[in-house]
C-alpha positions as CSV (number, residue, x, y, z in Angstrom):
1,M,24.0,17.4,74.3
2,S,20.6,17.4,72.4
3,F,19.6,15.4,69.3
4,K,17.1,16.4,66.8
5,T,14.8,13.7,65.3
6,S,12.5,14.0,62.4
7,K,9.3,12.4,63.3
8,V,7.1,11.4,60.5
9,P,3.5,12.6,61.2
10,D,0.5,10.5,61.1
11,F,-0.8,12.1,57.9
12,D,2.1,12.1,55.6
13,P,1.2,13.7,52.2
14,I,4.3,12.1,50.6
15,R,3.2,8.7,51.7
16,V,-0.4,9.2,50.5
17,S,0.9,10.5,47.1
18,M,3.0,7.4,46.8
19,R,0.0,5.2,47.6
20,A,-2.0,7.0,44.9
21,I,0.7,7.0,42.3
22,G,1.1,3.1,43.1
23,L,-2.6,2.5,42.5
24,V,-2.5,4.4,39.3
25,L,0.4,2.5,38.1
26,S,-1.1,-0.9,38.9
27,V,-4.1,0.1,37.0
28,A,-2.3,1.5,34.0
29,L,-0.1,-1.8,33.7
30,C,-2.9,-4.2,34.2
31,S,-5.8,-2.6,32.3
32,S,-4.9,-2.4,28.8
33,P,-7.9,-1.8,26.6
34,V,-8.4,-5.3,25.5
35,W,-12.0,-6.6,24.9
36,A,-13.2,-8.8,27.7
37,G,-12.8,-12.4,27.1
38,E,-10.2,-11.9,24.4
39,Q,-6.7,-13.2,24.9
40,P,-3.6,-11.9,22.9
41,Q,-3.0,-13.9,19.7
42,S,0.5,-14.0,18.4
43,L,0.2,-13.2,14.8
44,T,3.1,-13.9,12.3
45,L,3.8,-11.8,9.2
46,S,2.8,-14.7,6.9
47,Q,-0.5,-15.3,8.7
48,A,-1.4,-11.5,8.4
49,I,-0.6,-11.4,4.7
50,Q,-2.5,-14.6,4.1
51,R,-5.6,-13.3,6.0
52,S,-5.5,-10.1,3.9
53,T,-5.0,-11.7,0.7
54,D,-7.9,-14.2,1.1
55,Y,-10.3,-11.3,2.2
56,Q,-9.4,-9.1,-0.5
57,Q,-9.5,-11.7,-3.1
58,A,-13.0,-12.7,-2.0
59,Q,-14.3,-9.2,-3.0
60,G,-14.3,-10.5,-6.6
61,V,-12.9,-7.3,-8.4
62,W,-10.3,-9.2,-10.4
63,K,-12.9,-11.8,-11.4
64,T,-15.0,-8.8,-12.8
65,Q,-11.9,-7.4,-14.6
66,Q,-11.1,-10.8,-16.1
67,Q,-14.7,-11.2,-17.4
68,I,-14.5,-7.6,-19.0
69,A,-11.2,-8.7,-20.6
70,T,-12.8,-11.8,-22.0
71,A,-15.7,-9.8,-23.3
72,H,-13.3,-7.4,-25.0
73,I,-11.7,-10.1,-26.9
74,K,-14.9,-11.6,-28.0
75,Q,-16.1,-8.1,-29.0
76,A,-12.9,-7.5,-31.1
77,K,-13.6,-10.7,-33.1
78,L,-17.1,-9.5,-34.3
79,W,-17.6,-8.3,-37.8
80,I,-18.8,-4.8,-38.7
81,N,-22.5,-4.7,-38.8
82,P,-23.9,-4.5,-42.5
83,E,-26.4,-1.8,-43.4
84,L,-29.8,-2.2,-45.0
85,S,-31.2,0.7,-47.2
86,I,-34.8,0.7,-48.6
87,E,-35.8,3.5,-51.0
88,Q,-39.1,4.1,-52.9
89,T,-40.3,6.8,-55.4
90,G,-43.8,7.2,-56.5
91,F,-46.6,6.3,-54.0
92,N,-49.7,7.2,-56.2
93,S,-51.3,4.6,-58.5
94,D,-51.0,7.0,-61.5
95,Q,-47.3,7.5,-61.0
96,D,-44.2,5.6,-61.9
97,R,-42.8,3.6,-59.0
98,E,-39.3,2.4,-58.2
99,L,-38.2,0.4,-55.1
100,A,-34.5,0.0,-54.2
101,L,-33.3,-2.7,-51.6
102,G,-29.6,-2.6,-50.9
103,L,-27.2,-4.2,-48.4
104,S,-23.8,-2.7,-47.6
105,Q,-21.0,-4.3,-45.9
106,R,-17.7,-2.7,-45.1
107,L,-14.7,-5.2,-45.7
108,D,-11.8,-5.5,-43.6
109,I,-8.8,-6.2,-45.8
110,F,-6.2,-4.2,-44.1
111,G,-6.4,-6.1,-40.7
112,E,-8.5,-3.7,-38.5
113,R,-10.1,-6.6,-36.7
114,K,-6.9,-8.3,-36.3
115,A,-5.3,-5.2,-34.7
116,N,-8.3,-4.8,-32.4
117,Q,-7.9,-8.6,-31.3
118,K,-4.2,-8.0,-30.7
119,R,-4.9,-5.1,-28.4
120,A,-7.7,-7.0,-26.5
121,K,-5.3,-9.8,-25.8
122,I,-2.7,-7.5,-24.6
123,A,-5.2,-5.8,-22.3
124,E,-6.0,-9.2,-21.0
125,Q,-2.3,-9.8,-20.2
126,Q,-2.1,-6.5,-18.6
127,I,-5.0,-7.3,-16.1
128,G,-3.2,-10.5,-15.1
129,L,-0.1,-8.7,-14.5
130,K,-1.8,-5.8,-12.5
131,Q,-3.3,-8.5,-10.4
132,Q,0.2,-9.7,-9.4
133,I,1.4,-6.1,-8.8
134,Y,-1.7,-5.4,-6.7
135,L,-1.0,-8.6,-4.5
136,A,2.7,-7.5,-4.1
137,Q,1.4,-4.0,-3.1
138,L,-1.0,-5.5,-0.7
139,E,1.7,-7.5,0.8
140,L,3.9,-4.6,1.6
141,A,1.0,-2.7,2.9
142,V,0.3,-5.5,5.3
143,K,3.9,-5.8,6.2
144,Y,4.0,-2.1,7.0
145,L,1.0,-2.3,9.3
146,W,2.3,-5.5,11.0
147,S,5.8,-3.7,11.6
148,Q,4.0,-0.8,13.1
149,L,2.2,-2.9,15.5
150,A,5.5,-4.9,16.4
151,I,7.4,-1.7,16.9
152,Y,4.6,-0.1,18.9
153,E,4.4,-3.1,21.2
154,L,8.1,-2.8,21.8
155,E,7.9,0.8,22.5
156,R,5.0,0.2,25.1
157,Q,7.3,-2.5,26.7
158,V,10.3,0.1,26.8
159,V,8.1,2.8,28.3
160,Q,6.7,0.3,30.7
161,E,10.2,-0.7,31.9
162,Q,11.0,3.0,32.1
163,L,8.0,3.6,34.2
164,Q,9.1,1.0,36.7
165,V,12.5,2.6,36.9
166,S,10.8,5.9,37.5
167,E,8.8,4.3,40.3
168,E,11.8,2.9,42.0
169,N,13.5,6.3,41.7
170,L,10.6,8.0,43.3
171,N,10.5,5.6,46.1
172,A,14.2,6.0,46.8
173,I,14.1,9.8,46.6
174,T,10.9,9.8,49.1
175,K,12.8,7.7,51.6
176,R,15.9,10.1,51.4
177,Y,13.4,13.0,52.0
178,Q,11.9,11.2,55.0
179,A,15.5,10.8,56.2
180,G,16.1,14.5,55.8
181,S,18.7,14.1,53.0
182,V,17.0,15.8,50.1
183,A,14.4,18.7,49.9
184,L,10.6,18.4,49.2
185,V,11.2,20.0,45.8
186,D,13.3,17.1,44.7
187,V,10.4,14.8,45.6
188,D,8.1,17.0,43.6
189,R,10.4,16.9,40.5
190,A,10.5,13.1,40.8
191,R,6.7,12.9,41.1
192,L,6.4,15.1,38.0
193,S,8.8,12.9,36.1
194,H,7.0,9.8,37.2
195,A,3.6,11.4,36.0
196,E,5.3,12.1,32.6
197,S,6.3,8.4,32.3
198,L,2.8,7.4,33.1
199,R,1.5,9.7,30.3
200,L,4.0,8.2,27.9
201,F,2.9,4.6,28.8
202,R,-0.8,5.5,28.1
203,Q,0.3,7.2,24.8
204,A,2.2,4.0,23.8
205,D,-0.7,1.7,24.7
206,L,-3.1,3.9,22.7
207,Q,-0.7,3.5,19.6
208,V,-0.7,-0.2,20.1
209,Q,-4.5,-0.4,20.2
210,L,-4.9,1.7,17.1
211,A,-2.2,-0.3,15.3
212,K,-4.2,-3.4,15.9
213,Q,-7.2,-1.9,14.3
214,Y,-5.4,-0.8,11.3
215,L,-3.9,-4.2,10.9
216,S,-7.0,-6.4,11.6
217,S,-9.0,-4.1,9.1
218,A,-6.9,-5.5,6.2
219,W,-8.9,-8.6,6.8
220,G,-12.2,-6.8,7.5
221,E,-12.2,-7.2,11.2
222,R,-11.7,-5.0,14.3
223,D,-9.7,-7.4,16.3
224,Q,-8.1,-6.0,19.5
225,S,-6.8,-9.6,20.5
226,V,-4.0,-9.7,17.8
227,A,-0.4,-9.2,18.8
228,V,3.0,-9.8,17.4
229,A,4.9,-10.1,20.7
230,L,8.4,-10.9,19.3
231,N,11.8,-10.4,20.9
232,P,13.4,-7.3,19.7
233,S,16.2,-9.2,17.9
234,H,13.4,-11.0,15.9
235,L,11.9,-7.9,14.8
236,W,14.7,-6.9,12.6
237,P,13.9,-7.1,8.8
238,T,16.5,-9.7,8.0
239,T,14.9,-11.1,4.9
240,T,14.9,-7.7,2.9
241,A,17.8,-8.4,0.6
242,Q,16.3,-11.8,-0.3
243,Q,13.0,-10.2,-0.9
244,V,14.6,-7.5,-3.1
245,Q,16.3,-10.1,-5.2
246,Q,13.1,-11.9,-5.7
247,H,11.1,-8.8,-6.8
248,L,13.9,-7.8,-9.2
249,A,13.9,-11.3,-10.7
250,A,10.1,-11.2,-11.0
251,N,10.5,-7.7,-12.4
252,L,6.7,-7.0,-12.6
253,M,6.8,-3.3,-13.3
254,E,9.3,-3.9,-16.2
255,K,7.0,-6.5,-17.5
256,N,4.2,-4.0,-17.3
257,R,6.4,-1.5,-19.2
258,Q,7.0,-4.2,-21.9
259,L,3.3,-4.8,-22.3
260,L,2.6,-1.0,-22.6
261,L,5.1,-1.0,-25.4
262,L,3.4,-3.9,-27.1
263,D,0.2,-2.1,-26.8
264,S,1.7,1.1,-28.2
265,H,2.9,-1.0,-31.3
266,A,-0.6,-2.5,-31.6
267,K,-2.3,0.9,-31.4
268,I,-0.1,2.2,-34.3
269,E,-1.0,-0.9,-36.2
270,Q,-4.6,-0.2,-35.5
271,L,-4.4,3.4,-36.6
272,K,-2.7,2.5,-39.8
273,A,-5.4,-0.1,-40.5
274,Q,-8.0,2.6,-39.9
275,A,-6.3,5.1,-42.1
276,R,-6.4,2.9,-45.2
277,P,-9.5,2.9,-47.4
278,S,-11.6,0.0,-46.5
279,P,-14.0,-0.7,-49.4
280,T,-17.8,-1.2,-48.9
281,V,-19.6,-3.8,-51.0
282,N,-23.1,-2.8,-52.1
283,V,-25.6,-5.3,-53.3
284,G,-29.3,-4.6,-54.0
285,V,-32.2,-5.0,-56.2
286,N,-34.2,-2.2,-58.0
287,R,-37.7,-2.9,-58.8
288,S,-39.4,-0.3,-61.2
289,R,-43.0,-0.3,-62.5
290,S,-44.6,2.2,-64.7
291,V,-48.3,3.0,-65.5
292,E,-48.0,1.4,-68.9
293,T,-45.6,-1.6,-68.3
294,N,-45.3,-4.3,-65.8
295,A,-42.6,-4.5,-62.9
296,D,-39.1,-4.7,-63.9
297,N,-36.4,-6.1,-61.6
298,A,-32.7,-5.3,-61.7
299,L,-29.8,-6.6,-59.6
300,V,-27.3,-3.8,-58.7
301,V,-23.8,-4.5,-57.4
302,G,-21.2,-1.9,-56.5
303,V,-18.2,-0.9,-54.4
304,S,-17.7,2.3,-52.6
305,I,-14.2,3.4,-51.4
306,P,-13.6,6.2,-49.0
307,L,-11.1,8.8,-50.0
308,N,-8.8,9.4,-47.1
309,L,-7.6,12.9,-48.3
310,F,-7.7,14.7,-45.0
311,D,-8.0,12.4,-42.0
312,R,-5.5,9.7,-42.3
313,Q,-4.9,9.2,-38.5
314,Q,-1.6,11.0,-39.1
315,Y,-1.8,12.8,-35.8
316,G,-3.1,9.9,-33.9
317,K,0.0,7.8,-35.1
318,E,2.3,10.8,-34.2
319,I,0.7,10.8,-30.6
320,A,1.2,7.0,-30.3
321,Q,4.8,7.2,-31.6
322,A,5.6,9.9,-29.2
323,Q,4.3,7.8,-26.3
324,Q,6.2,4.7,-27.5
325,T,9.5,6.7,-27.6
326,Q,8.8,8.0,-24.0
327,L,8.2,4.5,-22.9
328,E,11.4,3.2,-24.2
329,Q,13.4,6.2,-22.7
330,Q,11.7,5.6,-19.3
331,Q,12.7,2.0,-19.4
332,E,16.3,2.7,-19.6
333,F,16.2,5.5,-17.0
334,Y,14.2,3.4,-14.6
335,L,16.4,0.5,-14.7
336,K,19.5,2.5,-13.9
337,Q,17.9,4.9,-11.4
338,N,16.0,2.1,-9.6
339,A,19.1,0.0,-9.0
340,L,21.1,2.9,-7.6
341,Q,18.4,3.7,-5.1
342,V,17.8,0.2,-4.0
343,G,21.5,-0.3,-3.6
344,S,21.8,2.8,-1.4
345,L,18.8,1.6,0.9
346,L,20.3,-1.9,1.4
347,T,23.6,-0.3,2.3
348,E,22.0,2.0,4.7
349,L,20.0,-1.0,6.2
350,Q,23.3,-2.8,6.7
351,G,24.6,0.1,8.7
352,L,21.5,0.4,10.8
353,E,21.9,-3.3,11.7
354,V,25.5,-2.7,12.8
355,Q,24.3,0.0,15.2
356,F,21.4,-2.0,16.5
357,K,23.6,-4.9,17.4
358,V,26.1,-2.7,19.2
359,L,23.3,-1.0,21.2
360,Q,21.5,-4.4,22.0
361,Q,24.6,-6.2,23.1
362,T,26.8,-3.4,24.7
363,Q,25.1,-0.1,25.2
364,L,21.7,-1.3,26.7
365,P,23.1,-3.7,29.3
366,L,25.9,-1.2,30.3
367,A,23.2,1.7,30.7
368,Q,20.9,-0.7,32.8
369,T,23.9,-1.7,35.1
370,V,25.0,1.8,35.4
371,Q,21.4,3.0,36.4
372,Q,20.8,0.3,38.9
373,K,24.2,0.7,40.6
374,T,23.7,4.5,40.7
375,L,20.3,4.0,42.3
376,Q,21.7,1.6,44.9
377,G,24.4,4.0,45.7
378,F,21.9,6.9,46.2
379,K,20.1,4.9,48.5
380,V,23.0,4.5,50.8
381,G,24.1,8.0,50.4
382,K,27.0,7.5,48.0
383,F,25.7,9.2,45.0
384,A,23.8,12.5,44.6
385,L,20.2,12.8,43.2
386,L,21.6,14.4,40.0
387,D,23.7,11.2,39.3
388,V,20.6,9.2,39.5
389,Q,18.6,11.5,37.1
390,Q,21.6,11.4,34.8
391,A,21.9,7.6,34.6
392,T,17.9,7.2,34.3
393,L,18.0,9.6,31.5
394,Q,20.9,7.8,29.6
395,L,19.0,4.5,30.2
396,Q,15.8,6.0,28.6
397,E,17.8,7.5,25.7
398,V,19.4,4.2,24.9
399,R,16.1,2.2,25.0
400,M,14.3,4.8,22.8
401,R,17.3,4.7,20.4
402,K,16.7,1.0,20.0
403,V,13.0,1.6,19.1
404,Q,14.0,4.4,16.7
405,L,16.7,2.1,15.0
406,L,13.9,-0.4,14.4
407,K,11.7,2.1,12.9
408,D,14.4,3.4,10.6
409,A,15.2,-0.1,9.6
410,W,11.7,-1.1,8.7
411,Q,11.2,2.1,6.7
412,C,14.5,1.5,4.9
413,A,13.6,-2.2,4.2
414,L,10.1,-1.4,3.0
415,A,11.3,1.4,0.8
416,A,13.8,-0.9,-0.8
417,E,11.3,-3.6,-1.5
418,S,8.8,-1.1,-2.9
419,L,11.3,0.3,-5.2
420,S,12.6,-3.2,-6.4
421,L,8.9,-3.7,-7.4
422,G,8.7,-0.2,-9.2
423,I,6.3,1.0,-6.6
424,D,6.4,4.4,-4.9
425,P,7.1,3.6,-1.3
426,S,4.3,6.2,-0.1
427,Q,1.8,4.1,-1.9
428,V,2.2,1.4,0.7
429,M,3.7,3.0,3.8
430,N,0.7,4.5,5.4
431,K,-2.2,3.4,7.5
432,D,-4.8,4.0,4.6
433,A,-2.6,2.3,1.9
434,I,-5.1,-0.8,1.3
435,A,-8.2,1.5,1.2
436,Q,-6.3,3.5,-1.3
437,L,-5.2,0.5,-3.4
438,N,-8.8,-0.8,-3.5
439,Q,-10.1,2.6,-4.5
440,S,-7.8,2.7,-7.4
441,L,-8.6,-0.9,-8.3
442,W,-12.4,0.0,-8.3
443,Q,-11.9,3.1,-10.5
444,D,-9.8,1.1,-12.9
445,T,-12.5,-1.5,-13.3
446,Q,-15.2,1.1,-13.9
447,A,-12.8,2.8,-16.4
448,L,-12.2,-0.3,-18.5
449,S,-13.2,0.7,-22.1
450,D,-14.0,-1.3,-25.1
451,I,-11.0,-2.1,-27.5
452,G,-12.2,-2.5,-30.9
453,G,-15.1,-4.5,-32.1
454,G,-18.3,-4.0,-34.1
455,N,-20.3,-0.9,-34.3
């Protein structure tokens, strides 16, 4: 009777590969690209919002707009400038001479200055309201960046856990190969799967580093030490319904539409005042001198009234009236449509929360138990390699589904909050949202035009 034994050679390529993979794994898990000397700092959402608000407010753009609005009001209070006219005939000594001095002042008896002041005051109110809307948009943009960092941190943690599972599987398969139970190709497949897990970890780690940069740029820094580091159950947007109710109660966009309607009414009144014939009072002195007689002075007083026969601002009033009608129709449509969209998003968020709790409390623990028991059974020869691969794949799918549910929940929550403010969600749910908000703000500041006033 003869026995065959499998002797492990002194140079085992599998053992060498395992050592190399172990070295790479240790480097991957311990060498996240955090700047030397910096320790991760747990950052709450309220802290991130406060830092961003303080930094953006320090730029002084809104202070500039308020100064412009105040100047508009002062400008609208000014009277129209008078006109001075000087005329003379006869310049030679042997000619009759006549010198006429006149002062003309157009009178505002139909309320044009008053209409200008009203529009200027409405513009000042609009600037104050736009500042509130900007701060609400900034808060949502920061909330999006903060949630992205939190989700990417969770995803990196999930991938890291899966990487550890992959390493355990590779170790077990290698030992079974050395015992002659599995083929070398099975080891190679496990090594390939482990290498892919390592790549996914590197990718997840890169996403975390980029998310830190995008978030810290909101307060003008490039801080790699910020971190959220929350338990997955604490990442869920639980305050969305409360935030939506607060936004609906504040109703900033509806207030903005009301101010637009008021401005439209004031503009029509302004056009009506401009269409009426405002008289101009003329006061002057005529000084005449002939060759034979001495100088003779005469006081001249007159009134000139424009004849508004052709341009009565009739088409300007028609344009303003059409805009006013459109605003009123938009107001009714917006209130109804927005309520339906927000309600649907809140319902969807509730459904996602139910799925998340079931996955967190039932599916994930069960998938972890199945994978661990399957691996233990495989080590002692009770399960096949296919069973280990299937259990590992199921665990990975459940873990990634948890991450995806959180992504869907935050997208749904931010969309509901944005719509409750009357904001397009795409304006705040992107990494460049704050830069775009500031760009629009600077353009609006430069585009502020005079509203009435003198000439």
